[in-house]
C-alpha positions as CSV (number, residue, x, y, z in Angstrom):
1,M,17.9,-19.5,-4.9
2,P,15.3,-19.6,-2.1
3,E,14.2,-16.2,-0.8
4,I,12.3,-15.1,2.3
5,T,10.9,-11.8,3.6
6,I,11.3,-10.9,7.3
7,R,9.4,-8.0,8.8
8,Y,10.6,-6.6,12.1
9,K,9.7,-3.8,14.4
10,N,13.0,-3.2,16.3
11,K,16.2,-1.8,14.7
12,R,18.2,-4.2,16.9
13,T,16.6,-7.1,15.1
14,L,18.1,-5.9,11.8
15,E,21.5,-5.5,13.5
16,A,21.2,-9.1,14.7
17,L,20.3,-10.4,11.3
18,L,23.3,-8.6,9.7
19,D,25.6,-10.2,12.3
20,I,24.1,-13.7,11.7
21,A,24.4,-13.2,8.0
22,R,28.2,-13.1,8.2
23,Y,28.4,-16.4,10.0
24,F,25.8,-18.4,8.0
25,D,26.6,-17.0,4.5
26,F,23.3,-15.4,3.5
27,S,22.7,-11.9,2.3
28,V,20.4,-9.2,3.6
29,I,19.1,-6.9,0.8
30,M,17.6,-3.6,1.9
31,P,14.6,-2.3,-0.2
32,S,15.2,1.0,-1.9
33,K,13.2,4.0,-0.8
34,K,12.1,4.9,-4.3
35,E,10.5,1.6,-4.9
36,E,6.7,2.0,-5.2
37,K,4.6,-0.5,-3.5
38,T,2.3,-2.2,-6.0
39,I,-0.2,-5.0,-5.4
40,K,-1.8,-7.1,-8.0
41,R,-5.4,-8.2,-7.3
42,N,-7.4,-10.1,-9.9
43,G,-5.2,-8.8,-12.7
44,V,-5.4,-5.1,-11.6
45,T,-2.3,-3.3,-10.4
46,L,-2.9,-1.1,-7.3
47,L,-0.4,1.7,-6.5
48,A,0.3,3.3,-3.2
49,A,-1.6,6.5,-2.5
50,D,0.1,9.9,-3.2
51,S,-0.1,12.4,-0.4
52,S,0.6,15.3,-2.7
53,V,-2.9,15.2,-4.3
54,D,-4.9,18.3,-3.4
55,T,-8.5,17.4,-2.6
56,A,-9.6,20.9,-1.7
57,V,-11.2,21.4,-5.1
58,L,-13.7,18.5,-4.3
59,E,-15.0,20.3,-1.2
60,D,-17.0,22.8,-3.3
61,I,-18.7,19.9,-5.1
62,F,-19.7,17.9,-2.1
63,T,-20.2,20.6,0.6
64,A,-23.9,21.2,1.6
65,R,-25.1,18.0,-0.1
66,K,-26.8,15.3,1.8
67,L,-25.0,12.3,0.3
68,D,-25.5,8.8,1.7
69,A,-23.1,6.1,0.6
70,G,-25.9,3.5,0.8
71,E,-28.2,5.6,-1.4
72,I,-25.4,6.1,-4.0
73,R,-24.8,2.3,-4.1
74,R,-28.5,1.6,-4.6
75,N,-29.0,4.2,-7.4
76,A,-25.7,4.4,-9.3
77,W,-24.2,0.9,-9.0
78,Q,-27.0,-1.2,-10.2
79,R,-26.3,-4.0,-12.6
80,R,-28.0,-3.7,-15.9
81,K,-29.7,-6.8,-17.2
């Protein structure tokens, strides 16, 4: 069966879709709240971020260090031949 995804901003749009569904015999399936968003990119599954992670421990490690993202890329991410 063909399937489409419709994204909307206004709640009234959903109400209109539900009304139209009764007349044109199609179903509207609401996504469950527990469903985790996953994206596959080049064979790697990416999960949505978790806001419960405490990053305060990392402050002690990186505070008072002069770290530059460009310098880290040049030094640490070099390809080995």
